[in-house]
N, C-alpha and C positions, 0 to 999 in steps of 0.2 A: 457712543463708544462704536469704533470701528471694527468690522470685522476682519480678521486676518486669515479666515479660512483659506482664501485665494493664495495667499503666500506660503500656509503651510503646505496645501495642495501641491504647489509648483517646486517648494523645497523636497516634498517627499518624491515627487517625480525626477528631480535631478538627481536626488541621493539614489534612489532606485535604479536610475539609468545609468549609474556608474558601478553598479554592482552586478555580479554574475547572476545566473538564474538561482543557484545553490545559495549563494550569500542571501539573496532578496527571501528565499524560501525560509532560511535560517531565521532570518529577521521577522518573518510573518508568524512562526511557529512560536519563537522566543516571546513574541508581543502576545499571541494568543494565550499562552500558558501563563503569562505574568496577569493578564486580565482575569485568568480563571482562579488566580491565587497559589499556582504550584511553583515551588522552588525547583529549579532544573538546572542541569548543565547540558547542552546540546552539542554534540560531535557530528561534524559531517563526514561523512566516510564514503568512498566510491567501492562499489561492489560490483560484480558480475552482472547483475540486473539494473547498474545504472545508480546514480546518486543516492545515499540514505543519509537521513538525520536521526542520530541515535539518541534518545532522551535519556538521561541518567538522573535518576530521582529517589527519594526515600517514599515516595507516594506512588510507586510503579502500580501496584493494585486498583487504586482510583482511576489513575491515568489510562490503564489498558482497557478496564470494564471488563464485562463477561464475553468471553471468547475473543477478544481484541475488538469488540464493537466501537469503542471509543477512539481507540488507534484508526480504524477505518475512517470514522468521521473526520477525526483531526487530518489525516492524510488527504481525504477529498476535499476539505475547505483549503488546506495551505495549496494543493494543485490548482483548484479552482482560483484562489486568489491570484496565485503567482501567473496563471495564463492571461490575466487582464494585464499585466505589464510585459509579459515575456510570452507572446502566443505559441511560439516554438520550442518552448522549454521542455526538456525531457522530464519525464514524471518521476517525481521525488517521493520514494518511499520513507515513511514515518515508522520508527521503531522504537521500542522502549525497553531497556534493560534486555535487550536481544529476544524479546519475546517472539516476534515474526520469524527471526532465524530458527529459533528452535520449533516454532510450528511449520515452517518450511521443510525443515528436516524429518519432521515427523510424518508430513504429508507425503514427502517423496517416497519415503520407506513404506508407507501405506499403500500408495499407488503402484509401487513394484510388486509388494506380495498380490494385491486385487490382480495385476496384469498378469502374473504368473498363475493365479488360480483360475482366471478365465481362459488362459491358453491350455492349460490342463483340462478343465471341464468342459470347455466348448459352450459355456453358458455366458450371458451377458450380466453384469453387475452394476447395479445403480448405487451411486455414491450419496452419503448425507447431502444436505443442502450445503451449497459453497458460494461465496461470495465471486465478484468476478476475477479479482484478484487471485484467489486460491484455485479458480476454475483456468485460469490462463496457466498457472503453474502445473496443473494435471495435465493439460494440453501438451506443453512442452515439455513435461517429462516422459510422454509416449510419443512425440512424434517421430522419433527414430525407431521405435518398436516395431518390427516386422510382422509381430503376430497379434497385436491388437490396435484397435482404434478407439478413440474417446469421442463421444456424442454429446452434445450440449442442446438443450431444448430451447425452441424460440420462445421470445416473450421477453417482457420488460420487469419481470420479477428480478427482486435484488439476489435473492437466493436461488439457485437451481440446482438440480441433481444432474450430475455427470454421469453417462451411462458409459461402462468400458465394455466393449464387444471384441468377439473375435474378427479378425478380417476375412 
């Protein structure tokens, strides 16, 4: 029996080469979720932060995981696989039932409140541990604030505590 793996791989390259990066990311995510046994609908959206794949499912709790950890893992894998075929592809955000959007709004409000407290007291404040995605949001929220600065520790830890300090 002949191995047709080469033809399948060639076909995948041809199909992927005719897709946009967002279409390829959609296919990657849909395939992953299908193999994991999830029944989903995935909607590609363009947001201010770039492309987002919004997952709609009745199994959102299982898909999101504790504090969005499974979403983080899915997003990491989708972007990692996508970059093999589209090295210059924009980072794709993966969300489920708007979980990340809600988290981002809550984080923005929290950071604004902390910044005001730091400005008033003059004392630095160390936030709870955050992953790289949420640390970037904190830094972007405060970049135009003339009264405070955000500092992130060096190191390779996945979760780090940002310090918000007076300028």
